[in-house]
N, C-alpha and C positions, 0 to 999 in steps of 0.2 A: 288562685289565691289573689283576690282583688286588692288586698291591702299592700301587696308588693308592687310598688310603683317606682319609676325613675325619680330620684331625688330624695327618697325616703331614707332616714338614718336607721341603721341597725347596729346598736352599740357603737363601736369605733368606725364602722363602715358607712358609706353612702352608696346606695344602689345607682349604678350607671346605666344598666340596660337589662332587659329580660331576654333570656335565651329561649326561643321557640323550640329548639331541639332539646332543651333542658327541661321540658314539661312532660312529666310522665305520670304513671299511675300512683307512685308512692310520694313524689316530691316535685319541687320546682327549683331550678337553678337560675341564679342571677349573677351578673357581673357587677362587682362593687369595687370601690377604691378606698384606700386607707392612707392617711397621711402619716409617714414615718417620722422618726426623730429629726431628720434633716429637712422635713417639710415637703419631701417629694411624694407624689401620689403613687401608690403601689396598686396594681390591678390584680384582683383575686376573684375567686368564684365562691359564692355562698350557696349551700344546698339546704333547703327548708323541707321539713316533713309537712305534708298536707294536714290541715286541721279539720277538713270537711270531707265527707264521703257520701256517695249516693247509694242507698240501700232500701230494701223494702220496709224495714222497721228501724226505729231509733237505736235499739240495742245492737243491731247488725252494723249500723253506721258507726257507732262508738267502737265496736270491735275492729272495724276497718281502720279507723283513725289510730287506734292503739297499735295495729299492725304496721302502719306507716311509720310511727315513732320507733317501733322495734327495729324496722329495717334501717332507718337512719342511724340509730345508735349502734347497731351491729356493724354498719359500714364504717363509722368513725372509729370504733374500737379496733377493728381489723386494720384499717389504714394506719392507726397510731402504732401498731406493732411492726409494721413493714417498712422497708426502705430499699427501693430498687428503681433504677432509671426507667424501667418499663411499667411502673405502677404510679398512678397519680399521687401527688404528695399532699398530705394534710398539714395544716398549720395550727398552732395554738391561738386562741382568741385573746388578743392583748387588751384585757380590761383594766390594766394598770396595777394589778396585784401580782405577787411573785408566783403564785400557783395558777398559771393561765390554763383554763380548761380547753379541751378540744371540742366539746359540744356544749351548747347552752341554749337557753330560751331567749327569743327575741321579745323582750318585754313591751316594746313600743308597737309591735305588730298585732293586728287583730287575731285573737286566738293564741297568742304567745307561742308560736311554733318553735320546735327544736330545730337547730341549725348547726352546721360546722363550716369551716373555711378550708379551701383547698386551692391549688394552683389553677390559674386560668390558662387554658390550652387554646392558643390562637389559631391552630391549624384546622379545627373542626373535626368532624367524625369521618371515618373511612367510608361510611355509608354515603355521606354527602359527596365525597370524591367519586364514588362509583356512579352515583346518580348523575353527576355532572359529565363524566367522561364515558359513561356506559359500561366500561370495564377498564381495569388498570393494566399497564404494561407488565409483562411477566417479571422482570427484575424488581420492579417496585412492589408488586404483590408478594413476591418471595421475601423481600427485605422486611416488609411489615409483618408477615406471618412468622418469620424467624425471630424478630424482636419480641413478638407476643409469646413465642415458645420459651424464650429466656425468662420472661416474667412468670410464665406458668411453671417452669422448672423450679424457679425460686419459691413460688407459692407451694407447690406440691412437696418440695423438700422440707417444708415447715408444717406439713399436714393441713394446709388450707386448700380449698378448691373454690374457684370463682363461680361456676355453675350458670353463668349467663354471658358467655363469650359470644359476641356477634359484632358485625361491622358498626352497629350503632354505639357499641361500648368500647371501640378501639378508636382513639383520637390521636391527633398529631400535635406535637408541641408548637410547631411553627408551620405556617403555610409552605407548601412545597415550592412555590414559585420564589419565595424569599430565601429559604434555607438551602435548597438544592439537595438536601438529604432528608430522608424520612426519619422522624423520631416518633415511633409508635408508643402510645401510652394506654394501658388497660385501665378502664374506669368502671364506675358503678358496681360497688361491692355490697350492695344492699341485701342480696340474697346469698352472698358467699358464706361458706361454712368452714369451721375447723373440725377436724376429726374428733368425735366424742360429743359434739353438739347435736341436739335433736333438731331436725329441720322443720321448726314450727312456722317460720316465715319463708315461703317459697315463691318463686317467680320464674318466668322464662317465656321466650317466644316459641310458639309451637314449631315453626319452621326450622328452628335450630336445635330442638330437643332430640336426644338420642332415644332409641326405643325403650331402654330400661327406665329412663327418667319419665318418659311419657306414661308408661304403665304405672309407675309410682304415683304420679300426680293424678292419674285416673282412679287410683285406689285399688288396682288389680294386684299389686304387690306391695309389701310393706317397705317403708323407707330403709329398714335394716338390710334388705336384700340388695340394695344398690351399694355394694361394698367398695367399688372402685370409683370414687368421685373424680379422681384425676382423669379417668377415661371419659367422663362426661365432658370435661373441658376440651379434650382432644377431638371429640366428635364435633363439638360446637365450632372449634377452630377450623376443622375440615370444611364445614358448611360455609364459614366465613371466607376461607380461601377460594372455595368454589364460587362464591358470590363475587369476589374481587376479580377473578380470572374470566368468568363467564358473563358477568353482568346480570345474572339471574340466579334464582335459588334452585336447589336440586328438586324440591317438591313445592308445588303451588296449587292454588285452587281454594275450595271451601275447607272449613275446619275438618269436616269428616273425611274429605278426600286426602288432605295432608296427613291426618292421623293414620289412615289406612295405609298410605304409601310408606310412611316412616316405619311402620311395624312389619310390612310384608314385601315391599318392593325395593329393588336396587336402583340407585340414581343413575341417570344417563352419564356416560363418561364426559368429563369436562371438555375434552378435545372436540366433541360433537358440536358444542356451542362456540368454541374458539379454535378455529383451525390452526392458529399459530402454535398451539400446544402440541401438535402432532410431532414437532421436533423434540419434544420433551416427554416421551412416553412414560418415563419414571415418575413424572409429576402427576400424570393421570392415575397411575397405580397408587401413589402415596395418598392422594386425596381420597380415593375409594377405600383404602385401608383405614384411614383415619375415621371414615364414616361406616366402618364395619358394624353389623348388627350385634356382633359379639364384643363386649368390652375388652375381653382378654386378648383379642386379635388386634386391637389398636396399639400403635407404637406410643412410647412415652414422649413427653415434650422434648427431652434431650435427643431422642432418636429422630424426631421430626426435624429438629434444627440441623442435625448432622446430615440427614438425607438431603435437605434443601441445599446444603453446601455443595454436595456432590452433583446436584442437578444443574444449578445455575448460581454460582457463588455471588452473592450481592455485596456491595461495599459495606464495610463495617461502620457503624455509627458510634459505638462505644469503644473506648480504649481498654477499659477494664474487662475482665473475664465476664462474658455474657452469661455464663453458667456458673454463678458463684458457689463456692464451697458452703456447706451447711455449717453455719456457726452463729453464735449469738452476737449481735452487734452491741458495742459499748460506746456510749457517748463520750466526747472529749472531757466533759465535766467530771464524769465518773473516773476516767483514766487519770486525770490530774489529782483527784481526791485520793485514789488508790495509791499513786506514787508518793504523795505527801505523807499519808498516814503510814505507809510501809517504811518510809525513811525514818519517821519518828520512832516507829517500833524497833527498827534496826539499831538506832542510837541508844534507846533504852536497853535493848538486849545486849548491846556492846558493853554497856556499863555493868550489867549483870554478869557477863562473861568475865570481865576484869576481876570482879569480886570473887568469882569462883575459881580463878586460876590457882593452881597448886593444891586445891582441895580434892582428894580422891572421892569419887562418886560412891556413895553407899549402895548397898544391894537394893535394887528396885527403884533407885532414885534417878530422875532424868538428868542428863547432861545438859550444859548450856546449849549445845548444838540442837539437841532434841527440843528444848524449850523454844528456841528461836524458830525452828521449823513449824512447831505446833502453833505458835503465836502468829506467824505470817500466814499460815493456812487459814486461821480463824479470821484474820483481817481481810483477806481476799474474799472469804465467804460473805462477810458482813457488807462489803462494799459493792459486790457485784450486783448490778440492777436485776432484780428478779421479775419475771413475768407473772402477773397475777393470774390465778386460775380463770379460764374462759367463763364469761358470764353467759349462761345459757338463757336464751330468750324465753320469755314466759309463754306458756302454752295457750292455745286458743286463737292463734293468729290465722291469717288467711292464706289461701293459695291463689295467686294471680297468674293467669295464663293469657298471653297475647298472641294472636295469630295474624300473620300477614296474608292479605288476600281474602280475609273473611269479611262478610258483610256486617257481622256483629261487631260493634265497637267495644273493645275491651281495654283495660288499663295496660300500660306498657312501662316496664322499669325504666328509670331515668338515666340517660347518659350524662356524665359529668360535663362541665363546660369546655368550651374551646379555648396561653401564658404569654406573657409579654416577652420581648427579646431577653436573652440571657442577661442576668445582672440586675433586673428590675426588682426582684424580691430580695430584700435586705435581711440583715441578721435578726430583725424583729419578727420575721416571719419564717425563720428556718425550721424545718421539720426535725423530728427526733434524730433521724439518720439522713444525712445529705449525700446522695450518690454523686459521683463525678461524671460529667458528660463531656466527651470530646468528639472530634470528627476525624480521627486518624484512620486513613484507609488501610486495609489489610491486604496481604498477598493473596492472589486469586485462589491458591490451593490450600489456604489455611483452613483448619477446622476449629470448632469451638473448643476452648481449653477446658480442662476438667476443673 
């Protein structure tokens, strides 16, 4: 997108730099700054849907552009519904009105692309860390994988699946050299799905795809036959852990060779590539189990996290339970409104109860206590923030497959950007749900809380 240049204004933002690793098949990510109410510059990341596509015909190019927009809107909607330390945060766009949108058009940019704003992740991708150091130390790789497990467990408990977990889409909030503790964040939800949605917009890197998803994308099985989308994420995480520990992928080569190997061959044990893993035979077994050809044989995200604890317990990064209970989050504003209106209702009902004192209840007539219970229940129902039905993407979108090691250049889903030190993002940019991050170490023998 040639119109995205340093210094260009996008609504309330000014582009600071373009991220090379944020350039993918669907979109482009840039680093931008926003002046807050105190005049301080806040660094954020903006993700733009591409407005041009290369195709054989004009109609096909237009369909691709529509698919890019679908993927971006799908990602913004899913991120808006989620709130977890291990998932990239989305922020409303402060246009100055009370109803700040989460996705908008950049009117001053050529093609007026759709975009949204999210946190800037200064630590870069895990893939970049692997390429720099060839492979990651076992404790660090386990800590990153475990944190991704907690994010996936949160997603799966809410009937979502990421469907494109890979080292390119796992980022670090802060550089390891500065923070000393890994804070892994899952990004790029453009192809994520909620149960019940039809997978009209699909993507993925062939080297990370499990057999069932590969068959689906080849058209040999129907999408409805991939019943366990959570198992897809586990396979992808297994490949990512393999990549972190071995410095290579389980299968490589041409597209056809990779496809055949995924469908028919077993990967080489990780300890063959990294002899230091021979002291952790259970880690070898766990990774191979995560990459099982049979989805039902793969462990859940929670089971993977618990097994990693027993293999080599890493230091904890979050104080809160990393496997949160399944519950609907409620914003502070809703809580305050609920308490206020409930108090008003109680006062009104108290007056009603006073007027009813001494009067016997007629047959079939509600007592003041029953009236109060019914009224309060109605108030709570009206005030609870309800989740809108999932917006199913329009049909006719595209399937984008990218293969590492293949000579054919193919589009690649975009990783989100790389966030300033804690405290830079102020209240003007707060997400719907703000998780708490701490660095409290845990006892070595502790296991994830339920």
